[in-house]
N, C-alpha and C positions, 0 to 999 in steps of 0.2 A: 315281757314274755320269757318264761323260763325254758331251759333246755328240754325238760319233760313235756311241756306243752307243744313245742315245735316237733317233737318226735311222735306225737300221737296221731298225726295225719297218716294218710295212705302212703305205703312204701312206693316211692317213685322210681326206684331202680328197675331197669329192664332186666328181665331174666331170660335165660335160654336163648341167647342171640347166637345164631350160627356164625362161625368164623371160618373163612376159607384158609386152608393151610396149604402153603406152597411146599411141595416136596421136591427136593433136588435129586436128580439121578446120580448114580455113582460117577458117571462121566463128568457131570457138572461139578461135583465136589472135588474130583481129581483136578479139574481145570483151575478151580479156585485155589487149591493147595499149590499147584504148580506156579500159578501167578504170584501167590504170596511168597513162595520159595524163591522165585527169581528176584522179587523185590528185596527180600532179605539179603540175598547174595550181593545185590548191587549196593545196598546200604553198608554191608560189611566191608566191601571193597573200598567204598568212600571213606568210612570211618578209619579203616586201616591206613589209608593214605594220610589222613589227618594226624593219626597217632604217630606215623613215621616221619612227619614233617619236622618234628622237634620244636614246634612253636607253643607247646602247652606247658603250663606249670605242672609240677609234680602231682599235686592233689587232683587236678583235672585229668592228668594222664592216668592216674589210678582209677578214677571214675569211668573214664573212657574204656580202659582195659576191662573193667568189670562189666560194662555194658556189652562190649564185644563178646566176652565169654558167655553172657546170658543169651545173646542173639544166636551164637553158634550152637548152644545147647538146644534152644528152641527149634532151630533149623534141623538139627539132627533128629529131633522127635517128630518133625513134620514129614521128613523125607522117608520113603519106603526103603527098606534095606535090600 
């Protein structure tokens, strides 16, 4: 059977299927952001403790410093001014 023969049959895809959309309120979104923000703060604190422990090689220390910088930047963009 060729590809052309298989495609000649009736289109079996379902069309126009309604999908329920869950809309979050502004309060819900704010709570999610606050939760994410508090989690990022906790991660930053933990990673800073690891970085300050002095048990990392220089290359790993640089990678960790870069990750900390990126997390802080992301956190600043999340939090309202």
